[in-house]
C-alpha atoms as a printed R data frame, in Angstrom:
    type eleno elety resid chain resno       x      y       z
1   ATOM     1    CA   UNK     A     1 -20.285 23.655   5.457
2   ATOM     2    CA   UNK     A     2 -19.486 27.304   6.175
3   ATOM     3    CA   UNK     A     3 -17.958 27.768   9.613
4   ATOM     4    CA   UNK     A     4 -16.138 30.534  11.442
5   ATOM     5    CA   UNK     A     5 -12.366 30.328  11.696
6   ATOM     6    CA   UNK     A     6 -10.689 32.249  14.489
7   ATOM     7    CA   UNK     A     7  -7.156 33.532  13.852
8   ATOM     8    CA   UNK     A     8  -5.086 34.882  16.691
9   ATOM     9    CA   UNK     A     9  -1.555 35.701  17.675
10  ATOM    10    CA   UNK     A    10  -0.013 34.101  20.740
11  ATOM    11    CA   UNK     A    11   3.347 34.778  22.272
12  ATOM    12    CA   UNK     A    12   5.762 32.119  21.091
13  ATOM    13    CA   UNK     A    13   6.552 31.022  24.643
14  ATOM    14    CA   UNK     A    14   6.090 27.779  26.572
15  ATOM    15    CA   UNK     A    15   2.661 27.522  28.165
16  ATOM    16    CA   UNK     A    16   0.824 30.116  26.034
17  ATOM    17    CA   UNK     A    17  -1.007 27.526  23.950
18  ATOM    18    CA   UNK     A    18  -1.934 25.655  27.118
19  ATOM    19    CA   UNK     A    19  -3.448 28.865  28.551
20  ATOM    20    CA   UNK     A    20  -5.566 29.342  25.440
21  ATOM    21    CA   UNK     A    21  -6.744 25.734  25.288
22  ATOM    22    CA   UNK     A    22  -7.456 25.691  29.022
23  ATOM    23    CA   UNK     A    23  -9.557 28.835  28.646
24  ATOM    24    CA   UNK     A    24 -11.573 27.247  25.841
25  ATOM    25    CA   UNK     A    25 -11.931 23.904  27.608
26  ATOM    26    CA   UNK     A    26 -13.015 25.610  30.819
27  ATOM    27    CA   UNK     A    27 -15.887 27.185  28.885
28  ATOM    28    CA   UNK     A    28 -16.862 23.851  27.351
29  ATOM    29    CA   UNK     A    29 -15.578 24.812  23.888
30  ATOM    30    CA   UNK     A    30 -14.105 22.003  21.787
31  ATOM    31    CA   UNK     A    31 -11.386 22.584  19.175
32  ATOM    32    CA   UNK     A    32 -12.341 20.761  15.971
33  ATOM    33    CA   UNK     A    33  -9.305 21.848  13.921
34  ATOM    34    CA   UNK     A    34  -6.172 23.873  14.572
35  ATOM    35    CA   UNK     A    35  -3.056 24.971  12.741
36  ATOM    36    CA   UNK     A    36  -0.144 26.851  14.236
37  ATOM    37    CA   UNK     A    37   2.657 28.589  12.398
38  ATOM    38    CA   UNK     A    38   5.437 30.979  13.160
39  ATOM    39    CA   UNK     A    39   3.983 34.425  12.547
40  ATOM    40    CA   UNK     A    40   7.087 35.453  10.593
41  ATOM    41    CA   UNK     A    41   5.657 33.615   7.556
42  ATOM    42    CA   UNK     A    42   2.562 35.784   7.811
43  ATOM    43    CA   UNK     A    43   4.675 38.920   8.050
44  ATOM    44    CA   UNK     A    44   6.734 37.738   5.076
45  ATOM    45    CA   UNK     A    45   3.524 37.534   3.053
46  ATOM    46    CA   UNK     A    46   2.914 41.210   3.845
47  ATOM    47    CA   UNK     A    47   6.322 42.018   2.394
48  ATOM    48    CA   UNK     A    48   5.547 39.991  -0.733
49  ATOM    49    CA   UNK     A    49   2.155 41.689  -1.112
50  ATOM    50    CA   UNK     A    50   3.851 45.061  -0.859
51  ATOM    51    CA   UNK     A    51   6.340 44.018  -3.516
52  ATOM    52    CA   UNK     A    52   3.623 42.911  -5.927
53  ATOM    53    CA   UNK     A    53   1.368 45.913  -5.441
54  ATOM    54    CA   UNK     A    54   4.104 48.479  -4.813
55  ATOM    55    CA   UNK     A    55   1.850 49.842  -2.078
56  ATOM    56    CA   UNK     A    56   3.400 50.416   1.298
57  ATOM    57    CA   UNK     A    57   1.226 49.071   4.097
58  ATOM    58    CA   UNK     A    58   3.584 50.401   6.747
59  ATOM    59    CA   UNK     A    59   6.712 52.515   7.037
60  ATOM    60    CA   UNK     A    60  10.136 50.886   6.502
61  ATOM    61    CA   UNK     A    61  10.798 51.145  10.234
62  ATOM    62    CA   UNK     A    62   7.543 49.353  10.980
63  ATOM    63    CA   UNK     A    63   8.417 46.551   8.539
64  ATOM    64    CA   UNK     A    64  11.760 46.003  10.266
65  ATOM    65    CA   UNK     A    65  10.054 45.973  13.631
66  ATOM    66    CA   UNK     A    66   7.374 43.548  12.410
67  ATOM    67    CA   UNK     A    67  10.015 41.169  11.057
68  ATOM    68    CA   UNK     A    68  11.839 41.141  14.355
69  ATOM    69    CA   UNK     A    69   8.698 40.888  16.509
70  ATOM    70    CA   UNK     A    70   6.982 38.237  14.390
71  ATOM    71    CA   UNK     A    71   9.384 35.520  15.527
72  ATOM    72    CA   UNK     A    72   8.098 36.149  19.043
73  ATOM    73    CA   UNK     A    73   4.538 35.231  18.053
74  ATOM    74    CA   UNK     A    74   2.674 32.296  16.543
75  ATOM    75    CA   UNK     A    75  -0.306 32.574  14.225
76  ATOM    76    CA   UNK     A    76  -3.055 30.211  15.384
77  ATOM    77    CA   UNK     A    77  -6.051 29.338  13.207
78  ATOM    78    CA   UNK     A    78  -8.778 27.248  14.735
79  ATOM    79    CA   UNK     A    79 -12.272 25.926  14.247
80  ATOM    80    CA   UNK     A    80 -14.306 25.392  17.398
81  ATOM    81    CA   UNK     A    81 -17.726 23.911  18.049
82  ATOM    82    CA   UNK     A    82 -19.118 27.209  19.352
83  ATOM    83    CA   UNK     A    83 -17.483 30.151  17.575
84  ATOM    84    CA   UNK     A    84 -19.713 32.854  19.092
85  ATOM    85    CA   UNK     A    85 -18.956 31.717  22.620
86  ATOM    86    CA   UNK     A    86 -15.220 31.456  21.836
87  ATOM    87    CA   UNK     A    87 -15.172 34.945  20.314
88  ATOM    88    CA   UNK     A    88 -16.878 36.413  23.371
89  ATOM    89    CA   UNK     A    89 -14.395 34.612  25.626
90  ATOM    90    CA   UNK     A    90 -11.399 35.863  23.626
91  ATOM    91    CA   UNK     A    91 -12.712 39.439  23.756
92  ATOM    92    CA   UNK     A    92 -13.182 39.336  27.535
93  ATOM    93    CA   UNK     A    93  -9.653 37.967  27.949
94  ATOM    94    CA   UNK     A    94  -8.033 40.598  25.670
95  ATOM    95    CA   UNK     A    95  -6.770 38.260  22.943
96  ATOM    96    CA   UNK     A    96  -5.802 39.815  19.616
97  ATOM    97    CA   UNK     A    97  -7.857 37.880  17.067
98  ATOM    98    CA   UNK     A    98  -9.933 38.013  13.916
99  ATOM    99    CA   UNK     A    99 -12.617 35.721  12.529
100 ATOM   100    CA   UNK     A   100 -13.818 34.850   9.062
101 ATOM   101    CA   UNK     A   101 -15.859 32.331   7.189
102 ATOM   102    CA   UNK     A   102 -14.198 29.204   5.797
103 ATOM   103    CA   UNK     A   103 -15.505 25.997   4.274
104 ATOM   104    CA   UNK     A   104 -15.072 22.755   6.231
105 ATOM   105    CA   UNK     A   105 -15.552 19.358   4.616
106 ATOM   106    CA   UNK     A   106 -15.542 15.896   6.186
107 ATOM   107    CA   UNK     A   107 -13.523 13.684   3.866
108 ATOM   108    CA   UNK     A   108 -13.235  9.905   3.841
109 ATOM   109    CA   UNK     A   109  -9.660  8.927   4.662
110 ATOM   110    CA   UNK     A   110  -8.572  7.088   1.520
111 ATOM   111    CA   UNK     A   111  -6.419  7.852  -1.532
112 ATOM   112    CA   UNK     A   112  -7.988 10.188  -4.082
113 ATOM   113    CA   UNK     A   113 -10.658 11.724  -1.853
114 ATOM   114    CA   UNK     A   114  -8.745 14.977  -1.384
115 ATOM   115    CA   UNK     A   115  -8.227 15.070  -5.147
116 ATOM   116    CA   UNK     A   116 -12.005 14.969  -5.733
117 ATOM   117    CA   UNK     A   117 -12.410 18.053  -3.537
118 ATOM   118    CA   UNK     A   118  -9.588 20.098  -5.023
119 ATOM   119    CA   UNK     A   119 -10.690 19.255  -8.572
120 ATOM   120    CA   UNK     A   120 -14.138 20.698  -7.853
121 ATOM   121    CA   UNK     A   121 -12.570 23.948  -6.667
122 ATOM   122    CA   UNK     A   122 -10.494 24.069  -9.854
123 ATOM   123    CA   UNK     A   123 -13.410 23.255 -12.151
124 ATOM   124    CA   UNK     A   124 -15.344 26.187 -10.688
125 ATOM   125    CA   UNK     A   125 -12.271 28.446 -10.944
126 ATOM   126    CA   UNK     A   126 -12.163 29.009  -7.162
127 ATOM   127    CA   UNK     A   127  -8.688 29.627  -5.811
128 ATOM   128    CA   UNK     A   128  -7.765 28.130  -2.425
129 ATOM   129    CA   UNK     A   129  -5.782 30.554  -0.261
130 ATOM   130    CA   UNK     A   130  -4.824 27.908   2.291
131 ATOM   131    CA   UNK     A   131  -6.009 24.575   3.641
132 ATOM   132    CA   UNK     A   132  -5.353 22.460   6.704
133 ATOM   133    CA   UNK     A   133  -6.831 19.242   7.987
134 ATOM   134    CA   UNK     A   134  -6.766 16.334  10.341
135 ATOM   135    CA   UNK     A   135  -6.911 12.569  10.135
136 ATOM   136    CA   UNK     A   136  -8.588 10.497  12.808
137 ATOM   137    CA   UNK     A   137  -7.688  6.989  11.630
138 ATOM   138    CA   UNK     A   138  -7.578  4.990   8.425
139 ATOM   139    CA   UNK     A   139 -11.304  4.155   8.582
140 ATOM   140    CA   UNK     A   140 -12.560  7.463   9.923
141 ATOM   141    CA   UNK     A   141 -13.437 10.818   8.500
142 ATOM   142    CA   UNK     A   142 -11.033 13.715   8.178
143 ATOM   143    CA   UNK     A   143 -11.955 17.340   8.697
144 ATOM   144    CA   UNK     A   144 -10.356 19.697   6.213
145 ATOM   145    CA   UNK     A   145 -10.618 23.471   6.390
146 ATOM   146    CA   UNK     A   146 -10.486 25.449   3.150
147 ATOM   147    CA   UNK     A   147 -10.170 29.187   2.799
148 ATOM   148    CA   UNK     A   148 -11.293 29.836  -0.773
149 ATOM   149    CA   UNK     A   149 -11.544 33.268  -2.326
150 ATOM   150    CA   UNK     A   150 -15.286 32.793  -2.903
151 ATOM   151    CA   UNK     A   151 -16.812 31.249   0.235
152 ATOM   152    CA   UNK     A   152 -20.418 31.209  -0.974
153 ATOM   153    CA   UNK     A   153 -19.645 29.515  -4.295
154 ATOM   154    CA   UNK     A   154 -17.394 26.965  -2.632
155 ATOM   155    CA   UNK     A   155 -20.027 26.105  -0.025
156 ATOM   156    CA   UNK     A   156 -22.632 25.694  -2.768
157 ATOM   157    CA   UNK     A   157 -20.454 23.105  -4.541
158 ATOM   158    CA   UNK     A   158 -20.330 20.890  -1.466
159 ATOM   159    CA   UNK     A   159 -23.772 21.473   0.056
160 ATOM   160    CA   UNK     A   160 -24.797 17.874  -0.723
161 ATOM   161    CA   UNK     A   161 -21.385 16.359   0.031
162 ATOM   162    CA   UNK     A   162 -18.518 15.823  -2.316
């Protein structure tokens, strides 16, 4: 299923994540999936992209500043049950964020199920930029979030399940 993923930067300080989750919960918005990483990895990918393309996305001084500042922030990616409402709430509260389409798939929690999914992406020559997921229990379903290069084609593969 195609859903909206919200990506935002938070200060890497105690209590910042609690403020965000409290804001969402107070508006009746449930978090279905979340991943958090040190933003320096994201900034490092900008450096690698620059190296591969030889294009400069920013001045050398800006790169140094970004490297230093990125450790002070975390990159949060999340899927919520009401993306439009969450986006409006983040705008009103001056969060720095972006949103994009991703593919989410409920997977049975047993060996080989994830393999079935990733094989289908490979068979259709769709690269996966990143993935994250959750496990509820050994008998339950897992929600996995995929960010493929071709959202529409990926969603079409799994429209009737996997």
